[in-house]
KEKE-3310 file (N, C-alpha, C; in steps of 0.2 Angstrom, whole numbers, plus 5000, padded with zeros to 4 digits):
npx = (5048:5058:5062:5072:5083:5093:5083:5086:5086:5087:5099:5101:5103:5112:5122:5124:5128:5138:5149:5150:5157:5168:5173:5177:5187:5197:5198:5205:5217:5222:5224:5234:5246:5249:5261:5270:5274:5285:5291:5285:5276:5266:5255:5248:5242:5237:5225:5219:5214:5205:5196:5190:5187:5176:5166:5163:5157:5147:5141:5137:5126:5118:5114:5106:5095:5089:5088:5078:5068:5067:5074:5083:5086:5091:5099:5109:5118:5124:5128:5138:5147:5150:5158:5167:5171:5179:5189:5195:5200:5209:5218:5224:5230:5239:5248:5255:5262:5270:5280:5285:5287:5269:5257:5251:5236:5232:5226:5217:5208:5205:5197:5186:5181:5177:5168:5159:5157:5149:5137:5131:5126:5117:5108:5101:5097:5086:5078:5082:5088:5086:5086:5094:5105:5111:5115:5125:5133:5139:5146:5156:5163:5169:5177:5186:5191:5199:5204:5214:5221:5227:5232:5237:5246:5248:5247:5259:5269:5269:5272:5286:5291:5303:5301:5295:5283:5275:5270:5265:5255:5247:5243:5231:5225:5219:5213:5201:5196:5193:5185:5178:5174:5163:5151:5144:5138:5132:5123:5115:5110:5102:5092:5086:5083:5080:5067:5069:5074:5076:5073:5080:5089:5098:5104:5111:5122:5126:5133:5144:5151:5156:5165:5176:5178:5181:5185:5195:5201:5207:5216:5226:5233:5240:5246:5253:5264:5269:5275:5286:5295:5309:5316:5313:5317:5328:5324)
npy = (4770:4754:4750:4742:4740:4746:4756:4755:4768:4776:4788:4797:4789:4778:4787:4788:4775:4775:4783:4781:4767:4774:4781:4771:4764:4774:4779:4767:4765:4778:4776:4767:4772:4780:4772:4772:4785:4801:4804:4817:4820:4809:4815:4822:4816:4803:4812:4815:4802:4799:4810:4804:4793:4797:4801:4790:4784:4792:4792:4777:4777:4787:4783:4771:4778:4787:4776:4770:4780:4790:4803:4815:4820:4837:4836:4825:4828:4839:4835:4826:4837:4846:4839:4833:4845:4853:4846:4844:4856:4856:4848:4855:4864:4858:4850:4862:4863:4853:4858:4869:4878:4882:4893:4891:4896:4899:4886:4885:4895:4893:4881:4884:4894:4887:4876:4886:4893:4880:4879:4887:4890:4878:4880:4893:4883:4877:4884:4889:4900:4917:4915:4922:4928:4917:4912:4922:4922:4911:4913:4923:4915:4906:4913:4920:4907:4903:4916:4914:4900:4906:4921:4919:4914:4901:4901:4909:4901:4889:4894:4900:4890:4876:4865:4856:4848:4849:4864:4862:4852:4862:4872:4865:4861:4872:4877:4868:4869:4883:4884:4872:4871:4882:4876:4871:4881:4890:4880:4879:4894:4892:4883:4890:4903:4903:4897:4885:4867:4851:4837:4824:4830:4841:4830:4824:4833:4839:4823:4822:4836:4830:4821:4828:4837:4831:4816:4818:4830:4824:4815:4822:4826:4814:4812:4822:4821:4808:4813:4821:4813:4807:4821:4822:4809:4811:4813)
npz = (4677:4680:4695:4699:4686:4676:4662:4643:4638:4648:4648:4657:4670:4666:4666:4680:4683:4676:4683:4694:4694:4686:4697:4707:4702:4697:4712:4718:4708:4710:4725:4725:4719:4727:4732:4722:4719:4725:4742:4746:4737:4743:4752:4743:4732:4740:4745:4735:4729:4738:4735:4726:4730:4739:4728:4723:4733:4733:4721:4722:4732:4723:4711:4717:4722:4709:4704:4709:4711:4700:4702:4709:4722:4729:4742:4741:4733:4738:4749:4746:4740:4750:4757:4747:4740:4751:4751:4739:4738:4749:4743:4733:4740:4748:4737:4733:4743:4742:4737:4742:4759:4766:4771:4787:4791:4778:4773:4783:4781:4767:4768:4775:4768:4756:4762:4765:4753:4747:4756:4757:4744:4744:4753:4746:4736:4743:4748:4760:4762:4755:4737:4729:4737:4741:4728:4724:4737:4736:4722:4727:4736:4727:4718:4728:4730:4718:4717:4727:4718:4709:4710:4724:4738:4732:4721:4718:4724:4716:4703:4705:4705:4700:4694:4681:4679:4690:4688:4676:4681:4691:4680:4673:4686:4690:4680:4679:4692:4686:4674:4674:4687:4685:4679:4691:4698:4685:4684:4695:4695:4682:4687:4696:4694:4679:4675:4679:4673:4662:4674:4671:4663:4669:4679:4670:4666:4678:4680:4670:4671:4684:4680:4676:4685:4699:4697:4684:4689:4703:4694:4686:4698:4700:4691:4690:4700:4697:4686:4691:4696:4694:4698:4711:4716:4725:4738)
capx = (5055:5060:5063:5079:5086:5091:5082:5092:5083:5089:5104:5104:5103:5118:5129:5125:5131:5146:5153:5152:5161:5175:5176:5179:5193:5200:5202:5209:5222:5226:5229:5239:5249:5252:5266:5274:5277:5291:5288:5283:5267:5259:5248:5242:5239:5232:5218:5217:5212:5197:5189:5186:5183:5168:5164:5158:5151:5141:5138:5132:5119:5115:5112:5099:5091:5090:5083:5070:5063:5067:5074:5087:5087:5099:5101:5112:5123:5125:5132:5145:5150:5151:5165:5173:5176:5184:5196:5200:5204:5216:5223:5229:5235:5247:5250:5260:5265:5275:5286:5287:5281:5261:5257:5244:5232:5229:5224:5210:5203:5202:5192:5182:5177:5177:5162:5154:5152:5144:5135:5125:5122:5113:5104:5096:5093:5083:5074:5082:5090:5087:5092:5098:5110:5113:5121:5131:5139:5143:5152:5161:5168:5172:5182:5191:5196:5202:5213:5222:5225:5231:5237:5240:5252:5247:5250:5265:5275:5271:5275:5292:5294:5308:5297:5289:5279:5271:5268:5259:5249:5244:5240:5227:5220:5216:5209:5196:5193:5191:5181:5174:5167:5158:5147:5139:5134:5127:5117:5112:5106:5097:5086:5083:5082:5079:5062:5071:5076:5073:5077:5086:5096:5102:5109:5117:5125:5130:5136:5147:5154:5159:5169:5182:5180:5182:5191:5202:5206:5212:5221:5232:5237:5245:5250:5261:5267:5273:5281:5290:5299:5315:5318:5310:5320:5335:5320)
capy = (4766:4747:4749:4737:4738:4753:4754:4755:4774:4779:4790:4799:4784:4775:4791:4789:4771:4775:4788:4774:4763:4777:4782:4766:4762:4781:4779:4761:4768:4784:4775:4763:4778:4784:4769:4776:4792:4804:4805:4823:4819:4805:4816:4824:4809:4802:4816:4813:4795:4801:4813:4798:4788:4801:4802:4783:4783:4796:4788:4771:4780:4791:4777:4768:4784:4786:4769:4769:4787:4794:4807:4817:4830:4839:4835:4819:4829:4843:4833:4824:4842:4849:4835:4834:4852:4855:4839:4846:4862:4856:4845:4858:4866:4850:4851:4868:4863:4850:4861:4873:4878:4885:4896:4886:4898:4899:4883:4886:4900:4889:4875:4888:4898:4881:4875:4890:4892:4874:4877:4895:4886:4874:4886:4897:4881:4874:4890:4889:4906:4918:4911:4927:4929:4908:4911:4926:4922:4906:4915:4927:4912:4903:4919:4919:4902:4904:4920:4911:4897:4911:4925:4919:4912:4895:4904:4911:4894:4888:4900:4902:4881:4874:4858:4859:4843:4852:4870:4861:4850:4867:4873:4860:4862:4879:4876:4863:4873:4889:4884:4864:4872:4885:4871:4871:4889:4889:4875:4884:4899:4891:4880:4894:4910:4903:4893:4877:4862:4845:4834:4821:4832:4842:4827:4822:4838:4835:4820:4824:4840:4828:4817:4833:4841:4826:4812:4821:4832:4818:4810:4827:4826:4808:4813:4827:4818:4803:4814:4824:4806:4809:4826:4821:4803:4811:4814)
capz = (4677:4682:4700:4699:4683:4670:4655:4639:4635:4655:4649:4666:4675:4664:4668:4688:4684:4672:4687:4700:4689:4685:4703:4711:4697:4700:4719:4718:4705:4716:4731:4724:4717:4733:4733:4715:4721:4730:4749:4747:4735:4746:4753:4738:4730:4745:4743:4728:4731:4745:4730:4720:4734:4740:4723:4721:4737:4733:4716:4722:4734:4719:4706:4719:4722:4704:4699:4712:4711:4695:4704:4713:4727:4730:4747:4738:4730:4742:4755:4742:4738:4756:4759:4742:4739:4754:4750:4733:4739:4753:4738:4729:4746:4749:4729:4732:4749:4741:4732:4745:4765:4764:4780:4790:4791:4771:4774:4786:4776:4760:4769:4779:4762:4753:4765:4766:4746:4748:4759:4754:4737:4746:4755:4743:4732:4747:4749:4768:4763:4748:4731:4724:4741:4740:4722:4725:4743:4731:4719:4730:4738:4722:4715:4733:4731:4711:4717:4728:4717:4704:4712:4731:4741:4730:4713:4719:4723:4708:4697:4705:4706:4695:4694:4675:4678:4694:4685:4671:4683:4694:4677:4675:4691:4691:4673:4681:4695:4684:4670:4677:4693:4684:4679:4695:4699:4681:4683:4700:4690:4677:4691:4700:4689:4671:4672:4679:4668:4665:4678:4670:4657:4674:4682:4665:4666:4684:4680:4666:4675:4689:4679:4675:4692:4703:4694:4680:4696:4707:4691:4687:4704:4700:4685:4691:4705:4693:4682:4696:4702:4694:4702:4718:4718:4730:4745)
cpx = (5055:5064:5072:5084:5085:5088:5087:5091:5086:5095:5107:5106:5110:5124:5128:5130:5140:5150:5155:5157:5168:5178:5179:5185:5196:5203:5205:5218:5227:5230:5233:5245:5252:5260:5271:5278:5283:5286:5284:5276:5263:5253:5244:5239:5235:5223:5215:5214:5204:5195:5186:5184:5176:5165:5160:5154:5144:5137:5133:5127:5115:5111:5105:5095:5087:5083:5077:5067:5062:5070:5081:5089:5094:5102:5109:5120:5125:5131:5137:5148:5153:5158:5171:5176:5180:5190:5199:5204:5211:5220:5227:5232:5241:5251:5257:5262:5271:5280:5288:5283:5276:5260:5249:5236:5227:5222:5218:5204:5201:5196:5184:5177:5174:5169:5157:5150:5147:5136:5127:5121:5117:5108:5097:5095:5087:5078:5075:5086:5087:5092:5096:5104:5113:5118:5126:5135:5145:5148:5156:5168:5173:5178:5188:5195:5200:5207:5219:5226:5230:5236:5239:5246:5254:5249:5258:5271:5276:5272:5283:5294:5298:5305:5292:5284:5273:5266:5261:5253:5244:5241:5234:5223:5216:5212:5203:5192:5188:5185:5176:5167:5163:5152:5141:5134:5130:5121:5112:5107:5101:5091:5081:5080:5078:5072:5064:5071:5074:5077:5084:5092:5101:5107:5112:5122:5129:5136:5143:5152:5160:5164:5176:5184:5182:5188:5196:5206:5210:5217:5226:5233:5243:5249:5257:5265:5271:5279:5287:5295:5306:5320:5317:5316:5324:5330:5321)
cpy = (4761:4749:4748:4739:4745:4750:4757:4765:4778:4781:4794:4793:4778:4779:4790:4781:4770:4781:4784:4770:4766:4778:4777:4765:4768:4780:4772:4763:4774:4781:4771:4767:4781:4780:4770:4783:4792:4803:4811:4824:4813:4807:4820:4820:4805:4805:4815:4807:4797:4804:4808:4794:4792:4800:4795:4780:4785:4792:4781:4773:4783:4787:4774:4771:4784:4782:4768:4775:4790:4801:4807:4821:4829:4838:4829:4824:4835:4840:4829:4830:4847:4846:4836:4840:4854:4851:4841:4851:4860:4851:4847:4863:4862:4850:4855:4865:4858:4852:4868:4876:4883:4888:4891:4888:4900:4891:4881:4891:4896:4885:4880:4892:4891:4878:4879:4893:4887:4875:4884:4894:4882:4878:4889:4891:4878:4878:4891:4898:4911:4917:4916:4928:4922:4910:4917:4925:4915:4909:4919:4922:4908:4906:4921:4913:4901:4911:4917:4907:4901:4915:4925:4916:4904:4897:4907:4907:4889:4889:4901:4894:4883:4868:4858:4853:4847:4858:4867:4857:4854:4870:4869:4859:4865:4880:4873:4868:4882:4887:4878:4866:4877:4883:4873:4879:4893:4886:4877:4890:4898:4886:4884:4901:4907:4899:4886:4874:4856:4840:4830:4824:4836:4837:4825:4827:4839:4830:4819:4829:4835:4823:4822:4835:4838:4821:4814:4825:4830:4816:4815:4826:4820:4807:4817:4823:4812:4806:4819:4819:4808:4814:4826:4812:4802:4810:4805)
cpz = (4683:4689:4703:4694:4677:4664:4651:4635:4642:4654:4654:4669:4675:4667:4678:4689:4683:4678:4693:4698:4688:4690:4706:4705:4698:4705:4723:4714:4711:4722:4729:4722:4721:4733:4727:4717:4727:4737:4749:4742:4738:4748:4748:4735:4734:4745:4740:4726:4735:4740:4727:4725:4736:4734:4720:4724:4737:4726:4717:4726:4729:4715:4710:4720:4717:4700:4702:4713:4705:4696:4706:4719:4728:4736:4746:4736:4733:4747:4751:4743:4744:4759:4753:4740:4744:4752:4745:4733:4745:4749:4735:4735:4746:4743:4731:4741:4748:4736:4738:4752:4763:4772:4783:4789:4784:4771:4777:4782:4771:4762:4772:4773:4757:4757:4766:4760:4745:4751:4759:4749:4739:4748:4752:4737:4736:4748:4758:4769:4754:4743:4728:4728:4742:4734:4722:4731:4739:4727:4722:4734:4732:4721:4721:4732:4725:4711:4722:4725:4712:4706:4720:4731:4736:4723:4713:4718:4718:4701:4700:4706:4701:4694:4688:4677:4685:4693:4679:4677:4688:4688:4676:4680:4692:4683:4675:4686:4691:4680:4671:4681:4690:4681:4684:4696:4692:4682:4688:4696:4687:4682:4692:4698:4682:4671:4676:4671:4669:4669:4676:4664:4662:4677:4677:4666:4672:4683:4677:4669:4681:4687:4678:4683:4698:4697:4690:4685:4699:4701:4689:4693:4704:4695:4685:4695:4700:4688:4685:4698:4700:4698:4707:4722:4724:4738:4747)
residu = (MET:ASP:GLY:LYS:PHE:LEU:GLN:ALA:THR:ASP:ILE:ALA:GLY:GLY:SER:PHE:LEU:LEU:LEU:LEU:VAL:ALA:SER:ILE:GLY:ALA:SER:VAL:LEU:LEU:PHE:LEU:GLY:THR:GLY:TRP:VAL:ASP:ARG:ARG:TRP:LYS:LEU:PRO:VAL:ALA:LEU:ALA:GLY:LEU:ILE:ALA:LEU:ILE:ALA:ALA:LEU:HIS:TYR:TYR:GLU:ALA:ARG:ALA:VAL:TRP:GLN:GLY:ALA:GLY:GLN:MET:PRO:VAL:ILE:TYR:ARG:TYR:ALA:ALA:TRP:LEU:ILE:GLY:VAL:PRO:VAL:GLN:VAL:ALA:THR:VAL:TYR:PHE:PHE:ALA:GLY:ALA:LEU:ALA:PRO:VAL:PRO:SER:GLY:LEU:PHE:TRP:ARG:LEU:ILE:VAL:VAL:ALA:VAL:GLY:MET:VAL:LEU:ALA:ARG:TYR:MET:GLY:GLU:THR:GLY:ALA:MET:ASN:ALA:THR:LEU:GLY:PHE:LEU:ILE:GLY:ILE:VAL:GLY:TRP:LEU:TYR:ILE:LEU:GLY:GLU:PHE:PHE:PHE:GLY:ARG:LEU:GLY:ASP:ILE:THR:ALA:LYS:SER:GLU:HIS:GLU:ALA:ALA:GLN:THR:GLY:MET:PHE:TRP:LEU:ARG:LEU:ILE:ALA:THR:VAL:GLY:TRP:ALA:ILE:TYR:PRO:LEU:CYS:TYR:PHE:VAL:ALA:ALA:PHE:ALA:GLY:GLY:VAL:ASP:VAL:ALA:LYS:LEU:ASN:ILE:VAL:TYR:ASN:LEU:ALA:ASP:ILE:VAL:ASN:GLU:LEU:THR:PHE:ALA:LEU:VAL:VAL:LEU:THR:ALA:ALA:LEU:ARG:ASP:GLN:PRO:ALA:GLY:ALA:LYS:SER)
# end
């Protein structure tokens, strides 16, 4: 593999470049979007912009590593997830907080669980922890977060809200957290327990998943905030 230029047949390398460009574009759009939305939506939209910016920084580095080495050490992905996943959880928290007050204790529980979930998967995948234990801890953390999104205070606030745009937005955020996030433990399981997988194919799957789980997630927040503008114009 050429260390400087992508080859036409390097689909995995192309996906890194695609995510880099898409993440930069999404982060610019989202930060500009903070000026288009009502005041109560500014923080969720800014956090969504931060999600895209974290992705852009990750893919800038990841693209260079892939082109130079033809592989992607897991530390790069987990470093991005360790920051990005808690920011996504915080985004959902403040998304609901734009509709009604949310207990501050819930924020810290969600952040701690999100960090623990990513760390457990990382330690299991790198051998610092039993692979099965790391997988199970990660699953439990993911299910707790989903429980709060669907059935906890965050779910209650959205269900009782009269803002149709916010309800639709939360529906898509929860769907992404349920279906999209499932790809990560599934890939972990395949890599750790099912005899492994081709490195290039694994990175293509991860990169495509990030389009949904990071960029689409962030743009859903902006879309919901923009659609809710008429109702929020009073503030």
